[in-house]
C-alpha positions as CSV (number, residue, x, y, z in Angstrom):
1,M,0.2,0.0,0.1
2,A,1.0,3.4,-1.0
3,A,0.9,5.8,1.9
4,L,-0.6,9.5,0.6
5,G,1.6,11.6,2.5
6,G,0.1,12.9,5.8
7,D,-3.7,12.8,4.2
8,G,-4.1,9.2,5.7
9,L,-5.8,7.9,2.4
10,R,-4.3,5.3,0.6
11,L,-4.5,4.3,-2.8
12,L,-5.4,0.4,-3.8
13,S,-2.3,-1.4,-5.1
14,V,-1.7,-5.3,-5.9
15,S,1.0,-7.2,-4.7
16,R,2.8,-7.5,-7.7
17,P,5.1,-5.0,-7.9
18,E,5.2,-4.6,-11.4
19,R,1.6,-3.4,-11.8
20,Q,0.7,0.2,-11.3
21,P,-2.7,2.0,-10.4
22,E,-4.7,2.6,-13.7
23,S,-4.2,6.3,-13.4
24,A,-0.6,6.0,-13.5
25,A,-0.8,4.0,-16.5
26,L,-3.0,6.8,-18.3
27,G,-0.6,9.3,-17.2
28,G,-3.1,10.8,-14.8
29,P,-3.0,12.7,-12.0
30,G,-0.8,11.4,-9.0
31,P,-2.5,8.9,-6.3
32,G,-3.0,11.7,-3.4
33,L,-5.0,14.1,-6.2
34,C,-7.0,11.3,-7.0
35,C,-8.0,10.7,-3.6
36,W,-8.7,14.3,-3.0
37,V,-10.5,14.3,-6.3
38,S,-12.9,11.7,-4.9
39,V,-13.5,13.4,-1.5
40,F,-14.0,16.9,-3.0
41,S,-16.4,15.1,-5.4
42,C,-18.7,12.9,-2.8
43,L,-18.5,16.4,-0.7
44,S,-19.7,18.5,-3.7
45,L,-22.3,16.2,-3.8
46,A,-23.8,16.2,-0.3
47,C,-23.6,19.9,-0.3
48,S,-25.2,20.0,-3.6
49,Y,-28.2,17.9,-2.1
50,V,-28.8,19.2,1.1
51,G,-28.1,23.0,-0.3
52,S,-30.9,22.2,-3.3
53,L,-33.2,22.0,-0.4
54,Y,-33.0,25.7,0.9
55,V,-33.0,27.0,-2.7
56,W,-36.8,28.0,-1.6
57,K,-37.0,30.3,1.1
58,S,-39.7,29.8,3.4
59,E,-41.2,30.4,6.7
60,L,-42.9,27.0,6.7
61,P,-41.7,23.6,8.1
62,R,-40.6,21.0,6.3
63,D,-43.1,19.1,6.6
64,H,-45.8,21.3,5.1
65,P,-47.2,20.3,1.4
66,A,-45.8,23.4,-0.4
67,V,-42.3,22.9,1.2
68,I,-42.2,19.4,0.4
69,K,-43.1,20.0,-3.4
70,R,-40.6,22.6,-4.0
71,R,-38.0,20.1,-2.3
72,F,-39.4,17.3,-4.7
73,T,-38.2,19.4,-7.6
74,S,-34.7,20.9,-6.1
75,V,-33.6,16.7,-5.3
76,L,-34.9,15.5,-8.1
77,V,-32.9,18.0,-10.2
78,V,-29.9,17.1,-8.2
79,S,-30.2,13.7,-8.3
80,S,-30.7,13.8,-12.2
81,L,-27.5,15.7,-12.5
82,S,-25.2,13.6,-9.9
83,P,-24.2,10.6,-12.9
84,L,-22.5,13.8,-14.5
85,C,-20.2,13.7,-11.2
86,V,-19.1,10.5,-11.4
87,L,-18.3,11.2,-15.1
88,L,-16.1,14.3,-14.2
89,W,-14.4,12.4,-11.8
90,R,-13.4,9.9,-14.2
91,E,-12.2,12.4,-16.7
92,L,-9.9,14.0,-14.2
93,T,-8.7,10.8,-12.3
94,G,-7.9,9.0,-15.5
95,I,-9.5,5.9,-14.0
96,Q,-11.7,3.8,-16.9
97,P,-14.3,1.7,-15.1
98,G,-14.2,-1.2,-17.9
99,T,-18.7,-1.2,-17.3
100,P,-21.4,1.3,-18.4
101,L,-21.7,4.1,-16.1
102,L,-25.4,2.9,-14.9
103,T,-24.3,-0.5,-14.6
104,L,-21.1,0.9,-12.0
105,M,-23.9,2.8,-9.9
106,G,-26.4,-0.4,-9.6
107,F,-28.7,-0.2,-12.2
108,R,-28.9,-3.5,-13.5
109,L,-30.9,-6.6,-13.9
110,E,-28.2,-9.2,-13.0
111,G,-29.2,-10.6,-9.7
112,I,-32.3,-7.9,-9.2
113,F,-34.7,-10.1,-7.4
114,P,-31.9,-11.5,-4.5
115,A,-30.9,-7.7,-4.5
116,A,-34.5,-6.7,-3.7
117,L,-35.4,-9.4,-1.2
118,L,-32.5,-10.7,0.9
119,P,-31.2,-6.9,2.5
120,L,-35.2,-6.1,3.0
121,L,-35.5,-9.2,4.7
122,L,-32.5,-9.0,6.5
123,T,-33.2,-5.4,7.6
124,M,-36.5,-7.0,9.1
125,I,-35.0,-9.3,11.0
126,L,-33.2,-6.9,12.4
127,F,-36.4,-4.6,13.2
128,L,-38.2,-7.7,14.6
129,G,-38.7,-6.4,18.3
130,P,-40.0,-2.8,16.9
131,L,-42.1,-5.2,14.1
132,M,-43.6,-7.0,17.4
133,Q,-44.2,-3.6,19.3
134,L,-45.7,-2.3,16.6
135,S,-48.1,-5.3,16.0
136,M,-48.9,-5.1,19.9
137,D,-49.7,-1.6,19.9
138,C,-51.8,-1.9,16.7
139,P,-53.7,-5.0,17.0
140,R,-55.4,-5.9,13.8
141,D,-56.4,-9.4,12.6
142,L,-54.4,-10.6,9.8
143,A,-56.8,-11.0,7.0
144,D,-57.9,-7.5,7.9
145,G,-54.5,-6.1,7.4
146,L,-54.0,-7.6,4.3
147,K,-57.0,-5.9,3.1
148,V,-56.1,-2.7,3.9
149,V,-52.3,-3.3,2.4
150,L,-53.9,-4.2,-0.6
151,A,-56.7,-2.2,-1.1
152,P,-56.3,0.3,-4.1
153,R,-57.6,3.0,-2.2
154,S,-55.3,3.1,1.0
155,W,-52.3,2.9,-1.7
156,A,-54.0,6.2,-3.6
157,R,-54.3,8.1,-0.3
158,C,-50.3,7.2,0.2
159,L,-49.4,8.6,-3.4
160,M,-51.7,11.7,-2.3
161,D,-50.0,12.3,0.8
162,M,-47.0,14.5,0.4
163,R,-45.2,13.3,3.5
164,W,-45.5,9.3,2.7
165,L,-44.1,10.2,-1.0
166,R,-41.4,11.7,0.6
167,N,-40.4,8.9,3.0
168,Q,-41.0,6.3,1.3
169,V,-40.2,7.0,-2.1
170,I,-38.4,10.1,-2.9
171,A,-35.9,10.5,-0.2
172,P,-35.0,6.7,-0.1
173,L,-34.6,7.0,-4.1
174,T,-32.9,10.1,-4.2
175,E,-30.6,10.1,-1.3
176,E,-29.4,6.1,-2.2
177,L,-28.6,7.4,-5.7
178,V,-26.3,10.3,-4.7
179,F,-24.8,8.9,-1.4
180,R,-24.2,5.6,-2.4
181,A,-24.7,4.7,-5.9
182,C,-22.6,8.1,-7.1
183,M,-19.7,7.9,-4.1
184,L,-19.1,4.3,-4.1
185,P,-17.4,4.0,-7.1
186,M,-15.6,7.4,-6.8
187,L,-14.6,6.1,-3.0
188,A,-13.5,2.7,-3.8
189,P,-10.4,3.0,-5.6
190,C,-9.3,5.4,-3.1
191,T,-10.0,3.7,0.2
192,G,-10.6,0.1,-1.1
193,L,-14.2,-1.3,-1.4
194,G,-14.5,-2.2,2.6
195,P,-13.7,1.5,3.7
196,A,-15.9,3.1,1.1
197,V,-19.1,1.2,2.1
198,F,-18.7,2.6,5.6
199,T,-17.5,6.0,4.2
200,C,-20.9,6.7,2.5
201,P,-23.1,6.7,5.3
202,L,-20.7,9.4,7.1
203,F,-21.4,11.7,3.6
204,F,-24.7,10.6,4.5
205,G,-25.1,11.2,8.2
206,V,-23.1,14.6,7.9
207,A,-25.7,15.7,5.1
208,H,-28.8,15.1,7.5
209,F,-27.3,17.8,10.3
210,H,-29.5,19.8,8.8
211,H,-32.6,18.7,10.0
212,I,-31.3,19.0,13.6
213,F,-31.5,22.9,13.1
214,E,-35.0,22.5,11.3
215,Q,-36.7,21.0,14.1
216,L,-35.1,23.0,16.7
217,R,-36.1,26.3,14.6
218,F,-39.8,24.9,14.9
219,R,-39.6,23.5,18.1
220,Q,-40.4,19.9,17.4
221,S,-38.0,18.1,19.5
222,S,-35.5,18.3,22.1
223,V,-32.2,18.1,21.4
224,G,-31.7,14.4,23.2
225,S,-34.5,12.7,20.5
226,I,-33.6,14.5,17.3
227,F,-29.9,13.0,17.6
228,L,-31.3,9.6,18.2
229,S,-33.6,9.9,15.4
230,A,-31.1,11.1,13.3
231,G,-24.0,-3.7,-5.0
232,H,-27.6,-3.0,-6.3
233,L,-29.2,0.2,-5.8
234,I,-32.7,-1.5,-5.3
235,G,-31.9,-3.3,-2.0
236,P,-30.9,0.2,-0.4
237,V,-33.8,2.2,-1.8
238,L,-36.1,-0.5,-0.1
239,C,-34.3,-1.0,2.9
240,H,-34.1,2.9,3.4
241,S,-38.0,3.2,2.6
242,F,-38.3,0.5,5.5
243,C,-36.4,2.1,8.0
244,N,-38.2,5.3,7.0
245,Y,-41.5,3.8,7.9
246,M,-40.1,2.2,11.1
247,G,-38.1,4.9,12.7
248,F,-35.6,4.7,15.4
249,P,-36.7,2.0,17.4
250,A,-38.6,2.9,20.7
251,V,-36.2,0.9,22.8
252,C,-37.4,3.3,25.9
253,A,-41.2,2.2,25.3
254,A,-40.4,-1.1,25.2
255,L,-39.2,-1.4,28.5
256,E,-42.1,0.5,29.9
257,H,-44.2,-1.8,27.3
258,P,-47.1,-4.2,29.8
259,Q,-45.4,-7.2,27.6
260,R,-41.6,-6.1,27.9
261,R,-40.5,-9.5,28.4
262,P,-41.6,-10.8,25.1
263,L,-41.0,-7.8,23.5
264,L,-37.3,-7.4,24.5
265,A,-36.9,-11.1,23.9
266,G,-38.1,-10.3,20.3
267,Y,-35.4,-7.2,20.1
268,A,-32.4,-9.4,21.4
269,L,-33.6,-12.2,19.0
270,G,-33.7,-10.0,15.9
271,V,-30.3,-8.4,16.7
272,G,-28.8,-12.2,17.4
273,L,-30.6,-13.4,13.9
274,F,-29.3,-10.2,12.3
275,L,-25.2,-11.2,13.3
276,L,-26.1,-14.4,12.3
277,L,-27.5,-14.1,9.0
278,L,-25.5,-10.9,7.9
279,Q,-22.3,-12.4,6.2
280,P,-24.7,-15.4,4.2
281,L,-27.2,-13.1,3.0
282,T,-24.7,-10.6,1.8
283,D,-22.2,-12.7,0.0
284,P,-21.6,-11.2,-3.6
285,K,-22.1,-14.7,-5.1
286,L,-25.7,-14.2,-4.4
287,Y,-26.1,-11.0,-6.6
288,G,-24.0,-11.9,-9.7
289,S,-21.0,-10.2,-10.8
290,L,-20.1,-6.9,-9.1
291,P,-19.1,-3.7,-11.4
292,L,-17.5,-2.2,-8.7
293,C,-14.8,-5.1,-8.5
294,V,-14.4,-4.8,-12.2
295,L,-13.5,-1.0,-11.6
296,L,-11.1,-2.2,-8.6
297,E,-9.4,-4.5,-11.3
298,Q,-8.9,-1.1,-13.4
299,A,-7.4,1.0,-10.5
300,G,-5.0,-1.7,-10.0
301,D,-6.6,-4.1,-7.2
302,S,-7.1,-7.0,-8.7
303,E,-7.1,-9.0,-4.9
304,A,-9.9,-7.1,-3.3
305,P,-10.8,-9.1,-0.3
306,L,-14.9,-8.6,-1.1
307,C,-13.9,-9.2,-4.8
308,S,-12.3,-12.6,-4.0
C-alpha cells in the first residue's frame, strides 16, 4: 500500500510490484490527487443535495405540503445531474471503470431479485422487536391487515400524501442514488471497497444535520430525541424506505411496555439473527458479478477481499 503523505488516505495497489494503478498507466494525476478529487467530489455532491433543499426560502416547516413539493423539484434535479459528477471524476482521475456508468451505479438486471428481497428481509429481521411492538400496540386481524395493504384506496391515499411520498419514495431513491450509487464508485479506488462502504454513510449522516436546525427552529423535538432519530441500488432503496417507515426503535417504550419480556426477547432475537445471517445473506455471489470489482481491477487492485 502506498501512503499518501499525511492525509491518511491510501490508494489501492496490488501485491505484484510490476503493476501500477490505472491512473498512472493512463498518465493521469498522482494517487494523492486522485483521492482528494474523490473526497472533494463526494463532498460537493452532499453539499449540492442539501443546498438544493434551501433554494426555496420559506418560513413554513419541512412537513408542510408546499415545502415538500418544492423540495421534490430540487432534489430530483440534483439527483438527475449527479451521474455527471461521476463522469467528471473519471475524466479528472483518468480511471476507466471498464463497465457502463449506470451498471457501475447499480442499475442492472443481473441478480435483481435477491438484491431486492434478501437485504429487505435482513433489515426486517433486525427490526423484529419494533415489528412485534407495532403489532402489539396496533392489534389487527391478519386478514384485515392484508385487505388494507392490498386495497387500491389505501395506496391512492398514500400517493396523495406528500409526507408518505417523501419518506417512502423520493427520499430513499434520491438519497441512495447520490450518497451510495454515485459516491461508492468514486471512493472505492481510493480507500478500498470495504472502507468505502462505511465511508458513504458518513457523508449521508453529516448531510442530515440540517434536520437538527430545522426541528429546533420550529421546536418540533428536543436535542436528545433529534440525535436519536437522526451492490444493487434497489436493495438499499427498499431498506431505506422500510427504515423510514419504522423510524428509530422505541427502546424506552419497550422497557415500559406491559409485555416487555417477550418484546425485549424479540429485540434480542432480531439483533442475534441479524448478526448470524449478515454474512451469508450479503455474500456477493448471491447478486451476480460486481461492477465495482471491475472498477477496482482497472484501478490496480485485482485482489480486493470482497471481490475474491
